[in-house]
N, C-alpha and C positions, 0 to 999 in steps of 0.2 A: 905239682910245688918245688922250686929250685932247691938243692938239698944243700949248703955254704959248709956248713962242720959239724960235728957230732951235736952240739949242745941243741941243735934242732929236730933231736928224736923225739923227745916228749912231743912235743907239736904235732910233728907226723902222725904219731898215735892218734893226738886228739882229733886231729885231721881225718884220720880212715875211719873215726866211729861215726862224725859225721856225714859220710860218704850215701850213708842209706835214708839221710833226708828226704822224703816227697819232690820231685819235679814234676809238678801239675800241669803244666801249660806245655802246648807245640808252637807257639805263635814265636815266630824268629825275631833275635834281637833288631830293634830299631838301628837305621842307617849312621854309622858313624859322622859328626859333626865335624866341621873344622873349626874345631874351638882353638884357641891359642893358650899355651898352660902361663897361668901367672904364678908360678914359682918356677927356681932357676932348675936344670937338670943337667948341669954339666959335670958333676962329680959324681953322680946316680947310677951307674950305668950296670952296677952289681948291684942294686937292690933286691931284695927277693921280691918286693910286689911294687906295684905304683900305689897302691892306696891302699891304708889299714884304716876300715872304719871299727871303733869301739863303742858295740852296744848292741845287744841283736834284739832291740825290741822294734816295734812297728817304726820310728821313724830311722834307727839304724839300719834295719831291711830296707826301705824306703830308700835312703841317702843310698846302700851299697846296689841295689838293682840299676840304680839309674846311673851311676857310675860305669858297671860293669856293662849295660847295655850298650849306652851311648858312646864307649870308648871300649869297644871289643880290641884294639891292640893292646891295651892294657892289663892290668892282674891287678885284682881287688879281694884283698881279705875281709871277713866279717868275724872279729873274737866277742864272745860272747862266753862269760863266765859261770856260768849256769850251764846246767847237762841239758835244755830246751830254749827256744827261742821263745822270747816273749811273756816270761813268767812275772816281774814286775809290772809296772805300773801298765802296760801296755794290755795284759789280761784282768787288769782289776780296778775297771771302770765302769762306766756309763753307758759304755758302746754307741755313743750319739754322735751322730754325722749336725754337727755344729752350723747354724747359719752364719756365724759370724756378726753378730749385732752389738754386743757387749763392749766392744776395747776400743781404744780411741782411733779416730780416722787413719792417724799416720802409725797406728801402731803395728809392728811385725804380729802381735796376734790379729790383728785385724785383716790385715794382708794376705798371709797366710793362708788364715782360715778360709776367705773368699775365695781364694785362687784353690785351695788346697779340697773346700768341697765340689765345686769343679772337676776336678780332676778325680775325686774319688767315686761320685757319683757315674762318671763315664768308664773307669778301671771296672764296676762292680758291675755295669751293663754287657760288658767287652766281655767277663770272665766269668761270669754267673755265679759273683758274690753275693750270699743271702744279706737282703737290704731290704729297709722299706723305707719311703719317705710318708712318715707318721704324722707331721706338724706338730708343732708345739705351741700347745697356751703359756701366755705369763698372766698371773689372777693379782689383781691387785685387792686388799681387802679396806684400806685404811687411804685418808688423802695421800699421806709421804707415799706408799707403794706408787698409786693415781700418777703424781708425781715423777716417778721414777718410769713411770710407763710412757710418759707423755715425751720425756727426754728420746727415749728409745726408740719409740715411732718418730719424731723429728730427724731422729740421728739418720733413721733407716732411709726417709723419703729424701731428706734433702741434702745426703753426702756420701752416704754408701749405695743407695740404688738397690737395696735390698729388698724385696716381697718384704711385707708387712700391713696386717689388718687388724682393726678394732671388731671385735665379735661383739655383737648386740647381746644383751644378758639376755633377753626372752627367747633369739635364736641358742645362745649357749645351753639355755635349760632342755633345750628339744634334744642339741646334737651330744651332749654329755648331763644327764639330769641328776649325774651325782656330786658334779664338782660346783662348789660354792665359789662365788667371786659377787664380794660385798660392793666394790667399786667398777671394775673394767674388766676386761680381758683382753689382751695385744695377742694377736695368733702370727708366728714363724709357718707358711706351710713348707719352706725348703729344712726346715731339720727333719733330720729321720733318724736311724737308728741301723747296725751294721753288725755282722757276725764278724767280733774284730780278730779271732782264729782262723778264719776262714782267707780273711784279708792278709793277714800275714804268713799263712801259707803261699797264699798266690802269689807273694812280693819274693817268699824263698824260693819258690820253683822260676819266676822271671830271671832272679839272680845266680842261681845255678845252673842254667838254661845258657844264660850271658858267660859260663865261663868260671862265675865266681865262687870263690872258696869259704865254707862255713866252719871255723874253728869252735867248737861247743867245748863247755870246761876249760875254758883258756883264760884265766883270770892276770891281766895286766898288772906286774908287781914293781916294773921300774920303766920310766921311760927317758933314752937319753938323747939330745938331738947333738947330729953329728957335723963337723963343720963349723962356720958360724949361726949358732942358732938355726940349726935345720939346713943350711944352704946345703949339705951333704945327706940330707935325709934324713934318720930317725930308728935307731935304736931299741927296741922294747923287748923287756924282758917278761916271760908270761910261763905261767904254774899251773901244772896241771893237777889233778884232784889228787894225787901221790905227793905232791908239794916238788917233785922235778921242775927242773926251769928250762926254757929253752930261748935263746935270741934269735929276732928275726930282724930285719930292714924293711923298711919301706919309704917310699920317695913323698909321699904325705899322710899325713895321721887327719884323722876325724874322731874327736872326741864325742862320741852319740851314747853316752852310758847313762843317761837317767838319772836314776838314785845316786848313781856311783859316779857321776860326770864330774862335782868339784873335787871328789878323790883324785881323779886323775888329771884336772888341770894342776892339782896343788904338787903331783909328782914333777910337773915342770918349772915352774914359774918359784922365783924366788921365796922364802919363808913372808916377809914384810908384802906379796903380794897373793897371797892365799884367800880363798873365800870361804864361806861359811854357810851350809848349805840347810832349810827349816823344813820339819817335815810335817805334811800336814796329812794326816791319815782319816779317812772317807769310812765311817761302817754303814754296811746296805744289810736291809731288811727286807724280806721276798715276803709274797703275802697271795698266799695260795685258795685265799677264800674267793668264792666264784660271785661274789656282792662285798661290795658295790665294784660294777665293772665300767672299766673306763678304756677306750680307744686311740684317746692323744698322750701325747706328753705334757704334765704339769708340772708348772714350774713357780715358785713363789716370785714379786719382782722382788729383783734384788735391793739389797739395802747395805747402805754404807761401813765399811769397816769390817763384812764378815769377809772370812779367809775363800769362800767358794759361791758358787750361783743358787743357795740355797737347799733345804732337804727335798728336791724333786720326787715326782712321779714318773718311771719310766719304765719299759717293757722290754723280753727279749723279744724274738723273731714269732714265737710261739703264742706270744702273747700273755707270760708268766709279767705279773705286776712286779717291781720292786721300788724302793724307797731309799734314797739315799743320793751323794753323800753327803755327808754332815761334815763338821771339821774340828779334829781333835788334834792338837796339836801334841807331837809326842817324841821321845828324843832320839829316835833313830828309827830307820829302815825297815827293822824286823820285825815290827808289833805289830802283826797281822791277823791277830786274831780280832772275831767281832767283840766290841766293847758293850756286854748286854747292861749295861750301867748307862748307856746311852739312848734305852729303848724308851723310857719316857718321856725325853726331849722329842724323838722323833717321831711320838704320838702326838702329842701339843702342837707339832710344826705340821703333821701331815693334817691333822684334825681343823686345821684352820682353812683348807681347800679342799677336802674330803671327810665332812663330819660324819658320813655313814659308816666310817672306816670298823671294823671289829677287830677291836684292839689284841684280842684273844689270839686271830689269825697270823700275827705277825712274827716272823722268825728269822732269826740271824744267819745272815747268807755268807758273806765275804767282805774282806775289807782291803782297800790300798792305801798307797801312800802319795802325796803329790810332792813333788820337788819344787820347793820355791827357794827361791833367792833374799825373801825378807817376808815377816809376820804382816802382809799387806792385804790390800782387800784383791780379789779377782777382778775386778770391774774397773773401769778407768774413771771412776769419778773417787775425786781427792787425790791428793798430796800419795797415797801411799802404793799406788800403782808399779809396777816391776811391770815391766815385757820380758817376751822372750830375748835371749843373748844368743845369736848365731853372728859370728865375726872370722874372719881371717885376722888371725891376733899379730898386729902391729909388732914389728920387732922380732919376727919368728918366720921362718920359710917352711911353708905349706900345711901350717896347721891351722884347720878350722875348727871353733870350739865353740858345743852347744850345751848351755847351761840354763836351769830352770824351764826345762820343757814339760809344762804340764798340761791342761787342758789351756786351749784345744790342738794337741800336738798331735790326739789320732785322726784327726778331720785335718790337721794341716799337714800330714806326712811325707806327701807326693810334692807339696808344694816346698817342704823343706827341704825336700830331695833335690829339686829345681834349682834353690837358694845355693846350696851347698855346693852342688854342679860350678854354677856360676861365679863363685867366690873363686874358685880352684880354676879354670877356665875362661872365663868371660863369657861371651855374647859373640 
């Protein structure tokens, strides 16, 4: 890392602490493409880094490794405010590889999920990342839910061309006898599960192997565009755990801070352009009981007005069943304790499709927070849908802003990395 002046020393210390991060892979970086920059570089020759990515979750890691591998003559810094990667939303979710069937055809959530799923399965196969194509059932118990399934089926068949099939109730009783579906079952065969921690370590290995620099315990406290709104780069003020600050410069700035992304955004734009983030907490309950046993992911049919896809049954790679997430609106991102008062509602939701559930076996497991740009439905029905925001900010040089990256962010992460690279360099 270039040392420009004394204020960089605390950051150098933070960088040295991250040097022991595991580099897992041995495959060489991909060949550099002849991409053209879509940002000015006339006054930036002395910047410390070409790219600074804020946020060391799965999306930030995917972006950083893409930039570092595809542009080996550049330098990429990944800043993470915690002392480890992926400690927020990236490690507190269902670990599902989504099929991309819920969102509008022209939405980023759909296009990036479809592309991301393809890339993710390929990466898992290439680097032995633990995963499994479990498939998913979406179950309908009433006419309203049946109508939702019919809409998803027609959407997948006629517009997305994503594999989707009806499962007869007779067949369902043979395959998953514990599961109740009063009206219908729709199966998504390309849905799966993944070890999100192994994925993040793989992305970190690719990033560091390509020469990228990870700075843990590095909290961005200030951002100043240099020149005319970033035309000469960006200066970041970064704080370490002791409170000491460092100043670094970068040619480009990528805000992938997840739960902190709106805060980063508001450090840059005028107050009248500030955004607000809403926090949708999801509580998870594990189920260690041996019966009833289910081998397929089970989701209730989506219902308008919900902030998520319903309290569903998923499992880890060892077959351990868990239920969640529900939707509990909270005031901030720090409320990560499982709210046991939600247990009763979870039981009611789950018993709609798993009537043999042994209620006494449910155990509070973990909770995660979804960063939302509005109190809106997670599915593309009705006027409340809010898409991913991933844009090269107009009126600014070299700033790519990512806001509201919730589900299906994990599935989409590699495709998001591609999109950010395209926004910076074109194809």
